[in-house]
PyMOL Python script that loads the backbone (N, CA, C, O; Angstrom):
from pymol import cmd

cmd.read_pdbstr("""\
ATOM      1  N   UNK A   1       0.838  -1.187   0.000  1.00  0.00           N
ATOM      2  CA  UNK A   1       0.000   0.000   0.000  1.00  0.00           C
ATOM      3  C   UNK A   1       0.884   1.253   0.000  1.00  0.00           C
ATOM      4  O   UNK A   1       0.596   2.228  -0.694  1.00  0.00           O
ATOM      5  N   UNK A   2       1.972   1.210   0.794  1.00  0.00           N
ATOM      6  CA  UNK A   2       2.885   2.358   0.811  1.00  0.00           C
ATOM      7  C   UNK A   2       3.533   2.572  -0.553  1.00  0.00           C
ATOM      8  O   UNK A   2       3.682   3.708  -1.003  1.00  0.00           O
ATOM      9  N   UNK A   3       3.913   1.489  -1.200  1.00  0.00           N
ATOM     10  CA  UNK A   3       4.558   1.601  -2.509  1.00  0.00           C
ATOM     11  C   UNK A   3       3.608   2.172  -3.549  1.00  0.00           C
ATOM     12  O   UNK A   3       3.978   3.059  -4.318  1.00  0.00           O
ATOM     13  N   UNK A   4       2.391   1.663  -3.569  1.00  0.00           N
ATOM     14  CA  UNK A   4       1.403   2.163  -4.517  1.00  0.00           C
ATOM     15  C   UNK A   4       1.097   3.626  -4.262  1.00  0.00           C
ATOM     16  O   UNK A   4       0.971   4.414  -5.199  1.00  0.00           O
ATOM     17  N   UNK A   5       0.977   3.991  -2.988  1.00  0.00           N
ATOM     18  CA  UNK A   5       0.740   5.393  -2.641  1.00  0.00           C
ATOM     19  C   UNK A   5       1.872   6.291  -3.091  1.00  0.00           C
ATOM     20  O   UNK A   5       1.642   7.396  -3.583  1.00  0.00           O
ATOM     21  N   UNK A   6       3.100   5.815  -2.921  1.00  0.00           N
ATOM     22  CA  UNK A   6       4.261   6.602  -3.355  1.00  0.00           C
ATOM     23  C   UNK A   6       4.263   6.794  -4.864  1.00  0.00           C
ATOM     24  O   UNK A   6       4.497   7.901  -5.349  1.00  0.00           O
ATOM     25  N   UNK A   7       4.007   5.735  -5.600  1.00  0.00           N
ATOM     26  CA  UNK A   7       4.027   5.817  -7.064  1.00  0.00           C
ATOM     27  C   UNK A   7       2.938   6.755  -7.574  1.00  0.00           C
ATOM     28  O   UNK A   7       3.190   7.571  -8.461  1.00  0.00           O
ATOM     29  N   UNK A   8       1.737   6.647  -7.025  1.00  0.00           N
ATOM     30  CA  UNK A   8       0.640   7.523  -7.445  1.00  0.00           C
ATOM     31  C   UNK A   8       0.938   8.969  -7.071  1.00  0.00           C
ATOM     32  O   UNK A   8       0.658   9.880  -7.850  1.00  0.00           O
ATOM     33  N   UNK A   9       1.504   9.188  -5.885  1.00  0.00           N
ATOM     34  CA  UNK A   9       1.848  10.547  -5.457  1.00  0.00           C
ATOM     35  C   UNK A   9       2.892  11.163  -6.365  1.00  0.00           C
ATOM     36  O   UNK A   9       2.761  12.319  -6.766  1.00  0.00           O
ATOM     37  N   UNK A  10       3.931  10.405  -6.696  1.00  0.00           N
ATOM     38  CA  UNK A  10       4.979  10.926  -7.575  1.00  0.00           C
ATOM     39  C   UNK A  10       4.413  11.230  -8.960  1.00  0.00           C
ATOM     40  O   UNK A  10       4.748  12.252  -9.558  1.00  0.00           O
ATOM     41  N   UNK A  11       3.565  10.354  -9.464  1.00  0.00           N
ATOM     42  CA  UNK A  11       2.956  10.592 -10.773  1.00  0.00           C
ATOM     43  C   UNK A  11       2.094  11.852 -10.741  1.00  0.00           C
ATOM     44  O   UNK A  11       2.129  12.656 -11.673  1.00  0.00           O
ATOM     45  N   UNK A  12       1.332  12.020  -9.682  1.00  0.00           N
ATOM     46  CA  UNK A  12       0.487  13.212  -9.555  1.00  0.00           C
ATOM     47  C   UNK A  12       1.328  14.484  -9.441  1.00  0.00           C
ATOM     48  O   UNK A  12       0.994  15.510 -10.034  1.00  0.00           O
ATOM     49  N   UNK A  13       2.406  14.410  -8.685  1.00  0.00           N
ATOM     50  CA  UNK A  13       3.288  15.582  -8.556  1.00  0.00           C
ATOM     51  C   UNK A  13       3.963  15.921  -9.883  1.00  0.00           C
ATOM     52  O   UNK A  13       4.175  17.093 -10.196  1.00  0.00           O
ATOM     53  N   UNK A  14       4.298  14.895 -10.657  1.00  0.00           N
ATOM     54  CA  UNK A  14       4.888  15.162 -11.974  1.00  0.00           C
ATOM     55  C   UNK A  14       3.873  15.835 -12.886  1.00  0.00           C
ATOM     56  O   UNK A  14       4.228  16.722 -13.662  1.00  0.00           O
ATOM     57  N   UNK A  15       2.619  15.423 -12.800  1.00  0.00           N
ATOM     58  CA  UNK A  15       1.580  16.068 -13.609  1.00  0.00           C
ATOM     59  C   UNK A  15       1.361  17.504 -13.138  1.00  0.00           C
ATOM     60  O   UNK A  15       1.148  18.399 -13.955  1.00  0.00           O
ATOM     61  N   UNK A  16       1.414  17.727 -11.820  1.00  0.00           N
ATOM     62  CA  UNK A  16       1.235  19.074 -11.279  1.00  0.00           C
ATOM     63  C   UNK A  16       2.431  19.964 -11.599  1.00  0.00           C
ATOM     64  O   UNK A  16       2.304  21.189 -11.603  1.00  0.00           O
ATOM     65  N   UNK A  17       3.587  19.367 -11.865  1.00  0.00           N
ATOM     66  CA  UNK A  17       4.784  20.139 -12.194  1.00  0.00           C
ATOM     67  C   UNK A  17       4.748  20.667 -13.617  1.00  0.00           C
ATOM     68  O   UNK A  17       5.660  21.375 -14.044  1.00  0.00           O
ATOM     69  N   UNK A  18       3.706  20.328 -14.346  1.00  0.00           N
ATOM     70  CA  UNK A  18       3.552  20.885 -15.686  1.00  0.00           C
ATOM     71  C   UNK A  18       3.962  19.956 -16.810  1.00  0.00           C
ATOM     72  O   UNK A  18       4.170  20.402 -17.938  1.00  0.00           O
ATOM     73  N   UNK A  19       4.081  18.677 -16.520  1.00  0.00           N
ATOM     74  CA  UNK A  19       4.421  17.733 -17.585  1.00  0.00           C
ATOM     75  C   UNK A  19       3.232  17.569 -18.522  1.00  0.00           C
ATOM     76  O   UNK A  19       2.089  17.452 -18.079  1.00  0.00           O
ATOM     77  N   UNK A  20       3.509  17.563 -19.807  1.00  0.00           N
ATOM     78  CA  UNK A  20       2.446  17.448 -20.809  1.00  0.00           C
ATOM     79  C   UNK A  20       2.323  16.029 -21.346  1.00  0.00           C
ATOM     80  O   UNK A  20       1.548  15.779 -22.270  1.00  0.00           O
ATOM     81  N   UNK A  21       3.064  15.118 -20.786  1.00  0.00           N
ATOM     82  CA  UNK A  21       3.031  13.730 -21.245  1.00  0.00           C
ATOM     83  C   UNK A  21       1.753  13.057 -20.728  1.00  0.00           C
ATOM     84  O   UNK A  21       1.172  13.508 -19.741  1.00  0.00           O
ATOM     85  N   UNK A  22       1.318  11.983 -21.389  1.00  0.00           N
ATOM     86  CA  UNK A  22       0.123  11.255 -20.934  1.00  0.00           C
ATOM     87  C   UNK A  22       0.339  10.634 -19.552  1.00  0.00           C
ATOM     88  O   UNK A  22       1.468  10.344 -19.156  1.00  0.00           O
ATOM     89  N   UNK A  23      -0.757  10.437 -18.834  1.00  0.00           N
ATOM     90  CA  UNK A  23      -0.715   9.899 -17.482  1.00  0.00           C
ATOM     91  C   UNK A  23      -0.019   8.545 -17.425  1.00  0.00           C
ATOM     92  O   UNK A  23       0.798   8.304 -16.536  1.00  0.00           O
ATOM     93  N   UNK A  24      -0.336   7.660 -18.367  1.00  0.00           N
ATOM     94  CA  UNK A  24       0.249   6.317 -18.343  1.00  0.00           C
ATOM     95  C   UNK A  24       1.761   6.354 -18.558  1.00  0.00           C
ATOM     96  O   UNK A  24       2.486   5.544 -17.980  1.00  0.00           O
ATOM     97  N   UNK A  25       2.241   7.283 -19.379  1.00  0.00           N
ATOM     98  CA  UNK A  25       3.687   7.403 -19.582  1.00  0.00           C
ATOM     99  C   UNK A  25       4.376   7.872 -18.307  1.00  0.00           C
ATOM    100  O   UNK A  25       5.449   7.375 -17.964  1.00  0.00           O
ATOM    101  N   UNK A  26       3.769   8.825 -17.604  1.00  0.00           N
ATOM    102  CA  UNK A  26       4.351   9.289 -16.344  1.00  0.00           C
ATOM    103  C   UNK A  26       4.263   8.202 -15.274  1.00  0.00           C
ATOM    104  O   UNK A  26       5.174   8.058 -14.459  1.00  0.00           O
ATOM    105  N   UNK A  27       3.175   7.442 -15.274  1.00  0.00           N
ATOM    106  CA  UNK A  27       3.040   6.330 -14.344  1.00  0.00           C
ATOM    107  C   UNK A  27       4.100   5.269 -14.620  1.00  0.00           C
ATOM    108  O   UNK A  27       4.651   4.684 -13.688  1.00  0.00           O
ATOM    109  N   UNK A  28       4.385   5.021 -15.887  1.00  0.00           N
ATOM    110  CA  UNK A  28       5.432   4.074 -16.271  1.00  0.00           C
ATOM    111  C   UNK A  28       6.790   4.545 -15.748  1.00  0.00           C
ATOM    112  O   UNK A  28       7.568   3.747 -15.225  1.00  0.00           O
ATOM    113  N   UNK A  29       7.067   5.826 -15.889  1.00  0.00           N
ATOM    114  CA  UNK A  29       8.339   6.371 -15.408  1.00  0.00           C
ATOM    115  C   UNK A  29       8.467   6.219 -13.897  1.00  0.00           C
ATOM    116  O   UNK A  29       9.519   5.819 -13.399  1.00  0.00           O
ATOM    117  N   UNK A  30       7.407   6.534 -13.172  1.00  0.00           N
ATOM    118  CA  UNK A  30       7.447   6.451 -11.708  1.00  0.00           C
ATOM    119  C   UNK A  30       7.587   5.001 -11.253  1.00  0.00           C
ATOM    120  O   UNK A  30       8.343   4.710 -10.327  1.00  0.00           O
ATOM    121  N   UNK A  31       6.867   4.099 -11.895  1.00  0.00           N
ATOM    122  CA  UNK A  31       6.954   2.689 -11.530  1.00  0.00           C
ATOM    123  C   UNK A  31       8.325   2.124 -11.843  1.00  0.00           C
ATOM    124  O   UNK A  31       8.874   1.351 -11.058  1.00  0.00           O
ATOM    125  N   UNK A  32       8.874   2.500 -12.971  1.00  0.00           N
ATOM    126  CA  UNK A  32      10.210   2.053 -13.351  1.00  0.00           C
ATOM    127  C   UNK A  32      11.260   2.594 -12.389  1.00  0.00           C
ATOM    128  O   UNK A  32      12.198   1.885 -12.024  1.00  0.00           O
ATOM    129  N   UNK A  33      11.106   3.833 -11.984  1.00  0.00           N
ATOM    130  CA  UNK A  33      12.057   4.421 -11.042  1.00  0.00           C
ATOM    131  C   UNK A  33      11.958   3.737  -9.688  1.00  0.00           C
ATOM    132  O   UNK A  33      12.981   3.458  -9.064  1.00  0.00           O
ATOM    133  N   UNK A  34      10.744   3.463  -9.223  1.00  0.00           N
ATOM    134  CA  UNK A  34      10.574   2.809  -7.927  1.00  0.00           C
ATOM    135  C   UNK A  34      11.155   1.400  -7.942  1.00  0.00           C
ATOM    136  O   UNK A  34      11.760   0.962  -6.964  1.00  0.00           O
ATOM    137  N   UNK A  35      10.973   0.703  -9.040  1.00  0.00           N
ATOM    138  CA  UNK A  35      11.488  -0.657  -9.154  1.00  0.00           C
ATOM    139  C   UNK A  35      12.971  -0.718  -9.439  1.00  0.00           C
ATOM    140  O   UNK A  35      13.553  -1.803  -9.418  1.00  0.00           O
ATOM    141  N   UNK A  36      13.600   0.414  -9.704  1.00  0.00           N
ATOM    142  CA  UNK A  36      15.022   0.530 -10.056  1.00  0.00           C
ATOM    143  C   UNK A  36      15.425  -0.522 -11.089  1.00  0.00           C
ATOM    144  O   UNK A  36      16.437  -1.208 -10.947  1.00  0.00           O
ATOM    145  N   UNK A  37      14.599  -0.624 -12.131  1.00  0.00           N
ATOM    146  CA  UNK A  37      14.858  -1.616 -13.165  1.00  0.00           C
ATOM    147  C   UNK A  37      15.685  -1.064 -14.315  1.00  0.00           C
ATOM    148  O   UNK A  37      16.183  -1.835 -15.136  1.00  0.00           O
ATOM    149  N   UNK A  38      15.840   0.241 -14.391  1.00  0.00           N
ATOM    150  CA  UNK A  38      16.661   0.836 -15.430  1.00  0.00           C
ATOM    151  C   UNK A  38      15.945   1.047 -16.755  1.00  0.00           C
ATOM    152  O   UNK A  38      16.580   1.410 -17.745  1.00  0.00           O
ATOM    153  N   UNK A  39      14.649   0.830 -16.794  1.00  0.00           N
ATOM    154  CA  UNK A  39      13.895   1.057 -18.024  1.00  0.00           C
ATOM    155  C   UNK A  39      13.346   2.468 -18.034  1.00  0.00           C
ATOM    156  O   UNK A  39      13.001   3.027 -16.993  1.00  0.00           O
ATOM    157  N   UNK A  40      13.272   3.029 -19.215  1.00  0.00           N
ATOM    158  CA  UNK A  40      12.771   4.380 -19.346  1.00  0.00           C
ATOM    159  C   UNK A  40      12.185   4.549 -20.734  1.00  0.00           C
ATOM    160  O   UNK A  40      12.461   3.761 -21.638  1.00  0.00           O
ATOM    161  N   UNK A  41      11.378   5.578 -20.893  1.00  0.00           N
ATOM    162  CA  UNK A  41      10.831   5.857 -22.219  1.00  0.00           C
ATOM    163  C   UNK A  41      11.688   6.927 -22.890  1.00  0.00           C
ATOM    164  O   UNK A  41      12.612   7.474 -22.288  1.00  0.00           O
ATOM    165  N   UNK A  42      11.370   7.205 -24.118  1.00  0.00           N
ATOM    166  CA  UNK A  42      12.211   8.100 -24.908  1.00  0.00           C
ATOM    167  C   UNK A  42      12.128   9.553 -24.460  1.00  0.00           C
ATOM    168  O   UNK A  42      13.021  10.337 -24.781  1.00  0.00           O
ATOM    169  N   UNK A  43      11.098   9.934 -23.737  1.00  0.00           N
ATOM    170  CA  UNK A  43      10.931  11.345 -23.388  1.00  0.00           C
ATOM    171  C   UNK A  43      11.551  11.718 -22.044  1.00  0.00           C
ATOM    172  O   UNK A  43      11.428  12.869 -21.623  1.00  0.00           O
ATOM    173  N   UNK A  44      12.199  10.808 -21.371  1.00  0.00           N
ATOM    174  CA  UNK A  44      12.753  11.095 -20.047  1.00  0.00           C
ATOM    175  C   UNK A  44      13.719  12.280 -20.048  1.00  0.00           C
ATOM    176  O   UNK A  44      13.651  13.091 -19.124  1.00  0.00           O
ATOM    177  N   UNK A  45      14.601  12.429 -21.015  1.00  0.00           N
ATOM    178  CA  UNK A  45      15.492  13.596 -20.994  1.00  0.00           C
ATOM    179  C   UNK A  45      14.764  14.930 -21.119  1.00  0.00           C
ATOM    180  O   UNK A  45      15.312  15.969 -20.752  1.00  0.00           O
ATOM    181  N   UNK A  46      13.540  14.913 -21.629  1.00  0.00           N
ATOM    182  CA  UNK A  46      12.804  16.168 -21.803  1.00  0.00           C
ATOM    183  C   UNK A  46      11.950  16.532 -20.585  1.00  0.00           C
ATOM    184  O   UNK A  46      11.205  17.510 -20.634  1.00  0.00           O
ATOM    185  N   UNK A  47      12.043  15.772 -19.505  1.00  0.00           N
ATOM    186  CA  UNK A  47      11.282  16.086 -18.295  1.00  0.00           C
ATOM    187  C   UNK A  47      11.852  17.332 -17.628  1.00  0.00           C
ATOM    188  O   UNK A  47      13.014  17.687 -17.826  1.00  0.00           O
ATOM    189  N   UNK A  48      11.013  17.983 -16.836  1.00  0.00           N
ATOM    190  CA  UNK A  48      11.477  19.159 -16.104  1.00  0.00           C
ATOM    191  C   UNK A  48      12.424  18.730 -14.981  1.00  0.00           C
ATOM    192  O   UNK A  48      12.489  17.556 -14.616  1.00  0.00           O
ATOM    193  N   UNK A  49      13.140  19.689 -14.453  1.00  0.00           N
ATOM    194  CA  UNK A  49      14.080  19.405 -13.376  1.00  0.00           C
ATOM    195  C   UNK A  49      13.398  18.846 -12.138  1.00  0.00           C
ATOM    196  O   UNK A  49      13.929  17.953 -11.477  1.00  0.00           O
ATOM    197  N   UNK A  50      12.214  19.375 -11.824  1.00  0.00           N
ATOM    198  CA  UNK A  50      11.467  18.891 -10.670  1.00  0.00           C
ATOM    199  C   UNK A  50      11.043  17.436 -10.863  1.00  0.00           C
ATOM    200  O   UNK A  50      11.109  16.641  -9.925  1.00  0.00           O
ATOM    201  N   UNK A  51      10.617  17.090 -12.052  1.00  0.00           N
ATOM    202  CA  UNK A  51      10.216  15.710 -12.330  1.00  0.00           C
ATOM    203  C   UNK A  51      11.402  14.762 -12.232  1.00  0.00           C
ATOM    204  O   UNK A  51      11.272  13.646 -11.728  1.00  0.00           O
ATOM    205  N   UNK A  52      12.549  15.205 -12.711  1.00  0.00           N
ATOM    206  CA  UNK A  52      13.748  14.376 -12.601  1.00  0.00           C
ATOM    207  C   UNK A  52      14.155  14.193 -11.138  1.00  0.00           C
ATOM    208  O   UNK A  52      14.606  13.117 -10.745  1.00  0.00           O
ATOM    209  N   UNK A  53      13.996  15.232 -10.348  1.00  0.00           N
ATOM    210  CA  UNK A  53      14.296  15.139  -8.922  1.00  0.00           C
ATOM    211  C   UNK A  53      13.328  14.176  -8.231  1.00  0.00           C
ATOM    212  O   UNK A  53      13.738  13.378  -7.387  1.00  0.00           O
ATOM    213  N   UNK A  54      12.055  14.252  -8.587  1.00  0.00           N
ATOM    214  CA  UNK A  54      11.070  13.328  -8.029  1.00  0.00           C
ATOM    215  C   UNK A  54      11.403  11.879  -8.389  1.00  0.00           C
ATOM    216  O   UNK A  54      11.267  10.980  -7.559  1.00  0.00           O
ATOM    217  N   UNK A  55      11.834  11.662  -9.618  1.00  0.00           N
ATOM    218  CA  UNK A  55      12.207  10.303 -10.025  1.00  0.00           C
ATOM    219  C   UNK A  55      13.444   9.828  -9.280  1.00  0.00           C
ATOM    220  O   UNK A  55      13.552   8.648  -8.947  1.00  0.00           O
ATOM    221  N   UNK A  56      14.377  10.733  -9.015  1.00  0.00           N
ATOM    222  CA  UNK A  56      15.586  10.367  -8.270  1.00  0.00           C
ATOM    223  C   UNK A  56      15.241   9.959  -6.842  1.00  0.00           C
ATOM    224  O   UNK A  56      15.758   8.964  -6.336  1.00  0.00           O
ATOM    225  N   UNK A  57      14.374  10.720  -6.199  1.00  0.00           N
ATOM    226  CA  UNK A  57      13.940  10.381  -4.838  1.00  0.00           C
ATOM    227  C   UNK A  57      13.174   9.065  -4.854  1.00  0.00           C
ATOM    228  O   UNK A  57      13.307   8.258  -3.934  1.00  0.00           O
ATOM    229  N   UNK A  58      12.378   8.847  -5.890  1.00  0.00           N
ATOM    230  CA  UNK A  58      11.625   7.600  -6.008  1.00  0.00           C
ATOM    231  C   UNK A  58      12.568   6.413  -6.171  1.00  0.00           C
ATOM    232  O   UNK A  58      12.315   5.341  -5.620  1.00  0.00           O
ATOM    233  N   UNK A  59      13.644   6.593  -6.918  1.00  0.00           N
ATOM    234  CA  UNK A  59      14.630   5.520  -7.068  1.00  0.00           C
ATOM    235  C   UNK A  59      15.268   5.183  -5.724  1.00  0.00           C
ATOM    236  O   UNK A  59      15.458   4.012  -5.396  1.00  0.00           O
ATOM    237  N   UNK A  60      15.595   6.211  -4.952  1.00  0.00           N
ATOM    238  CA  UNK A  60      16.199   5.980  -3.640  1.00  0.00           C
ATOM    239  C   UNK A  60      15.223   5.251  -2.721  1.00  0.00           C
ATOM    240  O   UNK A  60      15.596   4.285  -2.055  1.00  0.00           O
ATOM    241  N   UNK A  61      13.986   5.709  -2.684  1.00  0.00           N
ATOM    242  CA  UNK A  61      12.994   5.070  -1.817  1.00  0.00           C
ATOM    243  C   UNK A  61      12.669   3.651  -2.279  1.00  0.00           C
ATOM    244  O   UNK A  61      12.376   2.781  -1.459  1.00  0.00           O
ATOM    245  N   UNK A  62      12.720   3.422  -3.572  1.00  0.00           N
ATOM    246  CA  UNK A  62      12.501   2.072  -4.074  1.00  0.00           C
ATOM    247  C   UNK A  62      13.623   1.136  -3.685  1.00  0.00           C
ATOM    248  O   UNK A  62      13.398  -0.051  -3.448  1.00  0.00           O
ATOM    249  N   UNK A  63      14.823   1.666  -3.618  1.00  0.00           N
ATOM    250  CA  UNK A  63      15.963   0.845  -3.220  1.00  0.00           C
ATOM    251  C   UNK A  63      15.950   0.567  -1.720  1.00  0.00           C
ATOM    252  O   UNK A  63      16.198  -0.560  -1.292  1.00  0.00           O
ATOM    253  N   UNK A  64      15.664   1.581  -0.932  1.00  0.00           N
ATOM    254  CA  UNK A  64      15.638   1.419   0.523  1.00  0.00           C
ATOM    255  C   UNK A  64      14.409   0.633   0.950  1.00  0.00           C
ATOM    256  O   UNK A  64      14.480  -0.219   1.835  1.00  0.00           O
ATOM    257  N   UNK A  65      13.309   0.921   0.327  1.00  0.00           N
ATOM    258  CA  UNK A  65      12.054   0.277   0.703  1.00  0.00           C
ATOM    259  C   UNK A  65      11.219   1.230   1.534  1.00  0.00           C
ATOM    260  O   UNK A  65      11.721   1.807   2.498  1.00  0.00           O
ATOM    261  N   UNK A  66       9.969   1.404   1.186  1.00  0.00           N
ATOM    262  CA  UNK A  66       9.150   2.383   1.888  1.00  0.00           C
ATOM    263  C   UNK A  66       8.905   2.039   3.357  1.00  0.00           C
ATOM    264  O   UNK A  66       8.815   2.937   4.193  1.00  0.00           O
ATOM    265  N   UNK A  67       8.797   0.757   3.675  1.00  0.00           N
ATOM    266  CA  UNK A  67       8.558   0.384   5.065  1.00  0.00           C
ATOM    267  C   UNK A  67       9.807   0.637   5.910  1.00  0.00           C
ATOM    268  O   UNK A  67       9.708   1.143   7.028  1.00  0.00           O
ATOM    269  N   UNK A  68      10.970   0.292   5.384  1.00  0.00           N
ATOM    270  CA  UNK A  68      12.221   0.566   6.103  1.00  0.00           C
ATOM    271  C   UNK A  68      12.418   2.056   6.296  1.00  0.00           C
ATOM    272  O   UNK A  68      12.867   2.493   7.356  1.00  0.00           O
ATOM    273  N   UNK A  69      12.090   2.834   5.288  1.00  0.00           N
ATOM    274  CA  UNK A  69      12.235   4.284   5.379  1.00  0.00           C
ATOM    275  C   UNK A  69      11.276   4.858   6.420  1.00  0.00           C
ATOM    276  O   UNK A  69      11.658   5.733   7.197  1.00  0.00           O
ATOM    277  N   UNK A  70      10.049   4.377   6.441  1.00  0.00           N
ATOM    278  CA  UNK A  70       9.069   4.862   7.418  1.00  0.00           C
ATOM    279  C   UNK A  70       9.478   4.489   8.834  1.00  0.00           C
ATOM    280  O   UNK A  70       9.327   5.293   9.753  1.00  0.00           O
ATOM    281  N   UNK A  71       9.989   3.285   9.019  1.00  0.00           N
ATOM    282  CA  UNK A  71      10.439   2.872  10.348  1.00  0.00           C
ATOM    283  C   UNK A  71      11.629   3.706  10.794  1.00  0.00           C
ATOM    284  O   UNK A  71      11.709   4.097  11.958  1.00  0.00           O
ATOM    285  N   UNK A  72      12.550   3.979   9.885  1.00  0.00           N
ATOM    286  CA  UNK A  72      13.725   4.779  10.232  1.00  0.00           C
ATOM    287  C   UNK A  72      13.332   6.194  10.644  1.00  0.00           C
ATOM    288  O   UNK A  72      13.983   6.794  11.499  1.00  0.00           O
ATOM    289  N   UNK A  73      12.283   6.725  10.047  1.00  0.00           N
ATOM    290  CA  UNK A  73      11.845   8.072  10.403  1.00  0.00           C
ATOM    291  C   UNK A  73      11.132   8.110  11.746  1.00  0.00           C
ATOM    292  O   UNK A  73      11.150   9.138  12.422  1.00  0.00           O
ATOM    293  N   UNK A  74      10.509   7.016  12.141  1.00  0.00           N
ATOM    294  CA  UNK A  74       9.736   7.026  13.373  1.00  0.00           C
ATOM    295  C   UNK A  74      10.553   6.645  14.605  1.00  0.00           C
ATOM    296  O   UNK A  74      10.143   6.947  15.725  1.00  0.00           O
ATOM    297  N   UNK A  75      11.687   5.995  14.425  1.00  0.00           N
ATOM    298  CA  UNK A  75      12.506   5.607  15.570  1.00  0.00           C
ATOM    299  C   UNK A  75      13.240   6.809  16.133  1.00  0.00           C
ATOM    300  O   UNK A  75      13.642   7.706  15.392  1.00  0.00           O
ATOM    301  N   UNK A  76      13.412   6.823  17.429  1.00  0.00           N
ATOM    302  CA  UNK A  76      14.179   7.889  18.058  1.00  0.00           C
ATOM    303  C   UNK A  76      15.656   7.683  17.752  1.00  0.00           C
ATOM    304  O   UNK A  76      16.136   6.552  17.686  1.00  0.00           O
ATOM    305  N   UNK A  77      16.362   8.777  17.568  1.00  0.00           N
ATOM    306  CA  UNK A  77      17.777   8.694  17.225  1.00  0.00           C
ATOM    307  C   UNK A  77      18.611   8.165  18.386  1.00  0.00           C
ATOM    308  O   UNK A  77      19.574   7.429  18.170  1.00  0.00           O
ATOM    309  N   UNK A  78      18.258   8.524  19.593  1.00  0.00           N
ATOM    310  CA  UNK A  78      19.057   8.099  20.734  1.00  0.00           C
ATOM    311  C   UNK A  78      18.272   7.146  21.638  1.00  0.00           C
ATOM    312  O   UNK A  78      18.238   7.325  22.856  1.00  0.00           O
ATOM    313  N   UNK A  79      17.664   6.170  21.056  1.00  0.00           N
ATOM    314  CA  UNK A  79      16.900   5.200  21.845  1.00  0.00           C
ATOM    315  C   UNK A  79      17.762   3.973  22.122  1.00  0.00           C
ATOM    316  O   UNK A  79      17.496   2.883  21.616  1.00  0.00           O
ATOM    317  N   UNK A  80      18.787   4.166  22.924  1.00  0.00           N
ATOM    318  CA  UNK A  80      19.670   3.055  23.273  1.00  0.00           C
ATOM    319  C   UNK A  80      19.034   2.261  24.405  1.00  0.00           C
ATOM    320  O   UNK A  80      18.411   2.807  25.315  1.00  0.00           O
ATOM    321  N   UNK A  81      19.214   0.984  24.310  1.00  0.00           N
ATOM    322  CA  UNK A  81      18.674   0.115  25.343  1.00  0.00           C
ATOM    323  C   UNK A  81      19.696   0.002  26.469  1.00  0.00           C
ATOM    324  O   UNK A  81      20.807  -0.485  26.263  1.00  0.00           O
ATOM    325  N   UNK A  82      19.318   0.450  27.646  1.00  0.00           N
ATOM    326  CA  UNK A  82      20.228   0.380  28.779  1.00  0.00           C
ATOM    327  C   UNK A  82      20.153  -0.961  29.474  1.00  0.00           C
ATOM    328  O   UNK A  82      21.012  -1.284  30.295  1.00  0.00           O
ATOM    329  N   UNK A  83      19.146  -1.741  29.161  1.00  0.00           N
ATOM    330  CA  UNK A  83      19.004  -3.039  29.794  1.00  0.00           C
ATOM    331  C   UNK A  83      19.487  -4.173  28.890  1.00  0.00           C
ATOM    332  O   UNK A  83      18.952  -5.281  28.935  1.00  0.00           O
ATOM    333  N   UNK A  84      20.480  -3.897  28.087  1.00  0.00           N
ATOM    334  CA  UNK A  84      21.014  -4.899  27.182  1.00  0.00           C
ATOM    335  C   UNK A  84      21.822  -5.920  27.967  1.00  0.00           C
ATOM    336  O   UNK A  84      22.660  -5.555  28.792  1.00  0.00           O
ATOM    337  N   UNK A  85      21.574  -7.186  27.711  1.00  0.00           N
ATOM    338  CA  UNK A  85      22.289  -8.266  28.373  1.00  0.00           C
ATOM    339  C   UNK A  85      23.087  -9.018  27.319  1.00  0.00           C
ATOM    340  O   UNK A  85      22.536  -9.509  26.335  1.00  0.00           O
ATOM    341  N   UNK A  86      24.384  -9.098  27.539  1.00  0.00           N
ATOM    342  CA  UNK A  86      25.248  -9.816  26.622  1.00  0.00           C
ATOM    343  C   UNK A  86      25.447 -11.240  27.118  1.00  0.00           C
ATOM    344  O   UNK A  86      25.544 -11.463  28.324  1.00  0.00           O
ATOM    345  N   UNK A  87      25.509 -12.195  26.218  1.00  0.00           N
ATOM    346  CA  UNK A  87      25.702 -13.577  26.647  1.00  0.00           C
ATOM    347  C   UNK A  87      27.119 -13.791  27.181  1.00  0.00           C
ATOM    348  O   UNK A  87      28.083 -13.208  26.686  1.00  0.00           O
ATOM    349  N   UNK A  88      27.217 -14.632  28.192  1.00  0.00           N
ATOM    350  CA  UNK A  88      28.514 -14.978  28.764  1.00  0.00           C
ATOM    351  C   UNK A  88      28.657 -16.476  28.715  1.00  0.00           C
ATOM    352  O   UNK A  88      27.683 -17.217  28.849  1.00  0.00           O
ATOM    353  N   UNK A  89      29.864 -16.906  28.526  1.00  0.00           N
ATOM    354  CA  UNK A  89      30.111 -18.339  28.507  1.00  0.00           C
ATOM    355  C   UNK A  89      31.600 -18.615  28.533  1.00  0.00           C
ATOM    356  O   UNK A  89      32.411 -17.747  28.210  1.00  0.00           O
ATOM    357  N   UNK A  90      31.950 -19.826  28.917  1.00  0.00           N
ATOM    358  CA  UNK A  90      33.344 -20.248  28.949  1.00  0.00           C
ATOM    359  C   UNK A  90      33.608 -21.088  27.712  1.00  0.00           C
ATOM    360  O   UNK A  90      32.915 -22.070  27.448  1.00  0.00           O
ATOM    361  N   UNK A  91      34.602 -20.691  26.975  1.00  0.00           N
ATOM    362  CA  UNK A  91      34.942 -21.386  25.745  1.00  0.00           C
ATOM    363  C   UNK A  91      36.178 -22.245  26.015  1.00  0.00           C
ATOM    364  O   UNK A  91      37.214 -21.737  26.444  1.00  0.00           O
ATOM    365  N   UNK A  92      36.065 -23.509  25.769  1.00  0.00           N
ATOM    366  CA  UNK A  92      37.177 -24.439  25.945  1.00  0.00           C
ATOM    367  C   UNK A  92      37.871 -24.599  24.613  1.00  0.00           C
ATOM    368  O   UNK A  92      37.263 -25.007  23.623  1.00  0.00           O
ATOM    369  N   UNK A  93      39.151 -24.274  24.598  1.00  0.00           N
ATOM    370  CA  UNK A  93      39.919 -24.389  23.375  1.00  0.00           C
ATOM    371  C   UNK A  93      40.973 -25.488  23.571  1.00  0.00           C
ATOM    372  O   UNK A  93      41.723 -25.466  24.547  1.00  0.00           O
ATOM    373  N   UNK A  94      41.024 -26.444  22.643  1.00  0.00           N
ATOM    374  CA  UNK A  94      42.068 -27.470  22.683  1.00  0.00           C
ATOM    375  C   UNK A  94      41.782 -28.687  23.398  1.00  0.00           C
ATOM    376  O   UNK A  94      42.628 -29.580  23.460  1.00  0.00           O
TER     377      UNK A  94
END
""", "prot")
cmd.dss("prot")
cmd.show_as("cartoon", "prot")
cmd.util.cbc("prot")
cmd.orient("prot")
């Protein structure tokens, strides 16, 4: 659900950025960027700078994974566990 939401949001933002390409072509670009498959259509170089930036962020989020990214944003930076217990044992060598 997060992935689909991201792809639809990026496609909508690209359309709002003034792209004149058809919706399905922009959806293809966003899906390809999220999947980091390296496929693109012929009009990609003619996209606006904002659209290219959106695709770059989409590629990063597709590589990291939306759930991992969301979890990383919600965790506290300094949430160290003070009650950590390390295993102890005697190792016999020889």
